[in-house]
C-alpha positions in Angstrom: 153.7 97.3 93.2 156.0 99.4 95.4 155.9 102.8 96.6 158.8 105.8 97.6 159.1 108.5 99.6 161.0 111.6 98.3 161.8 113.4 102.0 163.2 116.5 99.8 160.1 116.8 98.1 157.9 115.2 100.4 156.1 113.6 97.8 154.6 109.4 97.7 155.3 107.9 93.9 153.0 104.7 94.2 154.3 102.4 91.1 151.4 99.9 89.9 151.5 97.2 87.4 148.2 97.4 85.2 146.2 94.1 84.2 147.9 94.6 80.5 151.1 94.3 81.8 152.0 98.2 81.7 153.2 100.3 84.4 152.0 103.6 86.2 153.1 106.2 88.5 151.2 108.5 90.6 152.7 110.8 92.6 150.9 112.6 95.1 151.9 114.3 98.9 150.0 111.8 100.8 149.3 108.1 100.3 145.8 106.9 102.3 145.3 103.4 102.9 141.6 103.0 102.8 141.6 99.5 101.1 140.0 97.5 103.9 141.2 94.4 106.1 143.5 93.1 104.0 145.3 96.7 103.3 147.8 96.4 100.7 149.2 99.6 101.4 149.5 99.0 105.2 151.7 95.7 103.7 153.7 97.9 101.9 153.9 101.0 104.6 155.1 98.7 107.4 156.6 95.9 105.4 154.1 93.2 107.2 152.7 90.5 106.5 150.8 90.8 110.0 147.0 89.8 110.1 144.4 92.0 111.3 143.6 91.4 115.2 139.9 91.3 115.5 139.0 93.5 118.5 135.5 92.0 118.8 134.0 95.4 117.8 132.5 95.9 114.5 131.7 99.8 113.0 129.7 101.2 110.4 130.4 104.8 109.2 128.5 106.7 106.4 128.3 110.4 104.7 124.4 110.9 104.0 122.8 114.1 102.3 120.8 115.8 105.1 117.7 115.4 103.2 118.0 111.9 103.7 117.9 111.9 107.8 114.1 111.6 109.2 115.2 113.3 112.3 113.8 117.2 112.0 116.5 119.4 110.5 116.5 121.0 114.3 117.7 117.9 116.1 120.6 117.7 114.1 124.2 119.1 115.4 125.6 122.3 114.3 128.7 122.0 112.3 132.1 121.5 114.4 129.5 119.3 116.9 129.2 115.7 117.6 126.4 114.5 119.2 127.2 110.3 120.6 125.2 108.0 122.5 126.0 105.1 124.7 123.2 102.3 124.6 123.7 99.3 126.8 127.0 99.4 128.0 129.7 101.7 127.3 130.9 99.0 124.1 128.1 100.2 122.2 127.8 104.1 120.4 126.0 105.9 118.1 127.3 108.9 117.1 126.5 111.6 113.9 127.7 115.5 113.2 127.3 117.7 110.3 130.3 117.3 107.8 129.1 120.4 105.3 126.2 122.6 104.9 124.1 119.8 103.0 125.7 116.1 104.3 126.2 114.5 107.8 128.3 111.6 109.2 127.2 108.7 111.4 129.3 106.4 113.3 127.6 103.0 114.7 129.9 101.0 116.9 128.8 97.6 118.2 130.6 95.3 120.6 130.4 91.4 119.3 131.4 88.1 121.0 132.0 86.1 117.9 134.2 86.7 115.1 132.3 87.6 111.6 133.7 85.7 108.7 135.8 87.9 106.4 135.2 88.3 102.8 
């Protein structure tokens, strides 16, 4: 429903209205908006009804256990190192890096000409 930022305590309070009509308050040091393309957090933070702008790129990210990677362990980057490749153009990228002793993250970015339908 709303949020408040206390400059003195440097805490964020977020007020939720639950399905049963009751309210809940959550306090934290930060608020992370990872709620998708139609972000409620973004609308609260920037008091905006602006819709996202499509820039002809799609992106996929994942964190996976190392034992699911089909590459030999020796070919995975060391912690703190990221490998990045460009495909047929500088607009298509693939990268991966170690995120911990047992996991790695990869990202793929693809330039497309048509806007995909939004959910």
